[in-house]
Kinemage of the C-alpha trace (Angstrom):
@kinemage 1
@onewidth
@group {chain A} dominant
@subgroup {mainchain}
@vectorlist {calphas} color= white
{ca unk a 1} P 0.976 -49.079 -12.990
{ca unk a 2} L -1.620 -46.935 -11.230
{ca unk a 3} L 1.095 -45.152 -9.382
{ca unk a 4} L 2.926 -44.301 -12.619
{ca unk a 5} L -0.276 -43.055 -14.217
{ca unk a 6} L -1.118 -40.944 -11.187
{ca unk a 7} L 2.359 -39.504 -11.199
{ca unk a 8} L 2.053 -38.624 -14.885
{ca unk a 9} L -1.283 -36.886 -14.297
{ca unk a 10} L 0.232 -34.819 -11.528
{ca unk a 11} L 3.173 -33.792 -13.664
{ca unk a 12} L 0.907 -32.779 -16.569
{ca unk a 13} L -1.318 -30.730 -14.254
{ca unk a 14} L 1.699 -28.949 -12.727
{ca unk a 15} L 3.234 -28.215 -16.121
{ca unk a 16} L -0.053 -26.693 -17.389
{ca unk a 17} L 0.091 -23.890 -14.745
{ca unk a 18} L 3.649 -22.671 -15.179
{ca unk a 19} L 2.679 -19.450 -16.960
{ca unk a 20} L 3.909 -20.555 -20.436
{ca unk a 21} L 0.666 -22.353 -21.071
{ca unk a 22} L -2.657 -20.527 -21.221
{ca unk a 23} L -4.319 -23.026 -18.921
{ca unk a 24} L -4.016 -20.774 -15.878
{ca unk a 25} L -4.554 -16.979 -16.081
{ca unk a 26} L -1.858 -14.907 -14.349
{ca unk a 27} L -2.783 -13.457 -10.994
{ca unk a 28} L -3.823 -9.799 -11.229
{ca unk a 29} L -1.382 -7.481 -9.495
{ca unk a 30} L -2.646 -3.862 -9.284
{ca unk a 31} L -0.320 -0.994 -10.131
{ca unk a 32} L 1.331 0.373 -7.034
{ca unk a 33} L 3.915 2.727 -5.554
{ca unk a 34} L 6.014 2.461 -2.361
{ca unk a 35} L 5.531 4.779 0.611
{ca unk a 36} L 8.159 4.736 3.378
{ca unk a 37} L 9.327 6.741 6.320
{ca unk a 38} L 8.850 7.042 10.051
{ca unk a 39} L 6.013 8.168 12.323
{ca unk a 40} L 6.867 9.911 15.552
{ca unk a 41} L 4.620 11.208 18.340
{ca unk a 42} L 4.489 14.865 19.363
{ca unk a 43} L 6.950 14.062 22.191
{ca unk a 44} L 9.503 12.687 19.680
{ca unk a 45} L 9.134 8.967 20.492
{ca unk a 46} L 8.318 6.391 17.764
{ca unk a 47} L 4.679 5.830 17.066
{ca unk a 48} L 4.588 1.993 17.396
{ca unk a 49} L 1.766 0.461 15.357
{ca unk a 50} L 0.544 3.766 13.842
{ca unk a 51} L -1.861 3.131 11.054
{ca unk a 52} L -0.989 4.470 7.589
{ca unk a 53} L -3.856 5.261 5.224
{ca unk a 54} L -3.753 6.613 1.647
{ca unk a 55} L -6.115 8.701 -0.490
{ca unk a 56} L -5.622 8.261 -4.255
{ca unk a 57} L -6.980 10.568 -6.918
{ca unk a 58} L -6.556 9.607 -10.600
{ca unk a 59} L -4.851 12.056 -12.964
{ca unk a 60} L -8.077 12.733 -14.965
{ca unk a 61} L -9.697 14.399 -11.899
{ca unk a 62} L -8.634 17.366 -9.712
{ca unk a 63} L -5.934 16.643 -7.176
{ca unk a 64} L -8.119 16.703 -4.094
{ca unk a 65} L -8.252 14.422 -1.097
{ca unk a 66} L -10.848 11.701 -1.111
{ca unk a 67} L -11.737 8.547 0.719
{ca unk a 68} L -8.768 6.913 2.411
{ca unk a 69} L -7.841 3.237 2.288
{ca unk a 70} L -5.875 1.322 4.945
{ca unk a 71} L -2.325 0.627 3.761
{ca unk a 72} L -0.576 -0.811 6.834
{ca unk a 73} L 1.012 -0.295 10.245
{ca unk a 74} L 4.297 1.142 11.432
{ca unk a 75} L 6.695 -1.212 13.127
{ca unk a 76} L 8.008 -1.032 16.719
{ca unk a 77} L 10.365 1.824 15.767
{ca unk a 78} L 7.600 3.747 14.051
{ca unk a 79} L 9.010 2.923 10.618
{ca unk a 80} L 6.952 1.814 7.601
{ca unk a 81} L 7.537 0.641 4.157
{ca unk a 82} L 4.332 -0.202 2.341
{ca unk a 83} L 2.781 -0.674 -1.073
{ca unk a 84} L 0.020 1.719 -2.015
{ca unk a 85} L -2.131 -0.025 -4.586
{ca unk a 86} L -4.470 1.519 -7.127
{ca unk a 87} L -7.365 -0.603 -8.382
{ca unk a 88} L -8.155 1.760 -11.286
{ca unk a 89} L -6.403 1.532 -14.671
{ca unk a 90} L -2.928 2.971 -15.234
{ca unk a 91} L -2.682 6.766 -15.685
{ca unk a 92} L 0.256 9.012 -16.417
{ca unk a 93} L 0.266 10.216 -12.798
{ca unk a 94} L -1.844 10.157 -9.733
{ca unk a 95} L -2.183 12.314 -6.553
{ca unk a 96} L -1.511 10.503 -3.336
{ca unk a 97} L -2.256 11.820 0.137
{ca unk a 98} L -0.841 9.890 3.171
{ca unk a 99} L -2.296 9.931 6.660
{ca unk a 100} L -0.908 8.518 9.952
{ca unk a 101} L -3.111 7.768 12.939
{ca unk a 102} L -2.070 6.793 16.464
{ca unk a 103} L -2.873 4.465 18.033
{ca unk a 104} L -3.530 2.460 14.890
{ca unk a 105} L -6.170 0.081 15.976
{ca unk a 106} L -8.318 2.091 18.368
{ca unk a 107} L -9.763 5.579 18.803
{ca unk a 108} L -7.144 7.908 17.367
{ca unk a 109} L -5.528 10.436 19.699
{ca unk a 110} L -2.877 11.757 17.308
{ca unk a 111} L -2.860 12.217 13.547
{ca unk a 112} L -1.065 13.857 10.622
{ca unk a 113} L -1.494 14.189 6.847
{ca unk a 114} L 0.960 14.748 4.038
{ca unk a 115} L 0.590 15.341 0.365
{ca unk a 116} L -0.353 15.581 -2.371
{ca unk a 117} L 2.390 13.598 -3.974
{ca unk a 118} L 2.372 13.224 -7.762
{ca unk a 119} L 3.182 9.518 -8.453
{ca unk a 120} L 3.352 7.019 -11.271
{ca unk a 121} L 1.719 3.735 -10.502
{ca unk a 122} L 3.180 0.658 -12.197
{ca unk a 123} L 3.758 -3.116 -11.969
{ca unk a 124} L 6.282 -3.671 -10.411
{ca unk a 125} L 6.326 -0.375 -8.493
{ca unk a 126} L 8.952 2.039 -9.837
{ca unk a 127} L 7.966 5.244 -7.933
{ca unk a 128} L 8.244 5.890 -4.226
{ca unk a 129} L 7.742 8.660 -1.691
{ca unk a 130} L 9.665 9.161 1.574
{ca unk a 131} L 7.203 10.693 4.041
{ca unk a 132} L 8.036 11.251 7.734
{ca unk a 133} L 5.174 12.073 10.021
{ca unk a 134} L 5.254 14.223 13.189
{ca unk a 135} L 1.924 13.529 14.905
{ca unk a 136} L -0.147 16.162 16.598
{ca unk a 137} L -2.997 15.554 19.180
{ca unk a 138} L -6.391 15.308 17.517
{ca unk a 139} L -7.806 18.083 19.810
{ca unk a 140} L -5.328 20.580 18.295
{ca unk a 141} L -6.433 19.872 14.793
{ca unk a 142} L -10.126 20.690 15.348
C-alpha cells in the first residue's frame, strides 16, 4: 500500500510541472540571434579555438560599440555557430558587433572586429548573421 501511495505522489508531482499547470514557472530564455561563420589566421589556416565575443547596443541608444561578452569558441576548423543572447527587453532592432580573438583562452596575438549588424532578437532566434573573420596580429592594430 505504501508503494502505491508513493507512486501516486510521484505521478502527481511530475504532472504538476508539465507546463500546463501553473505550479512551475517556465524557464526564462533570453531573446537571441545566431552568429555563424569561420575564423582564419593571417596565414590562411583555421583559427582553432578562437574566442568569439559580442557587443550589443539596444535600439534606443546610439549604435556604438560597448562592453563585450563572451559568446563561445570556434571549433577545430575555425568554424562557429553560436547564440548571442540579450538580457535586456525586446526592441525592434539592436546593433551587434562581433570580435574574434586568437588564441581564445590566453593572451591574444591576433584579433578582428566586424559590425555593426542590425539584428532583431527573439525567442526562438529568427535572425542570424554570417560573419567570417580574417585575423590580424595585434601589433599591427595598435
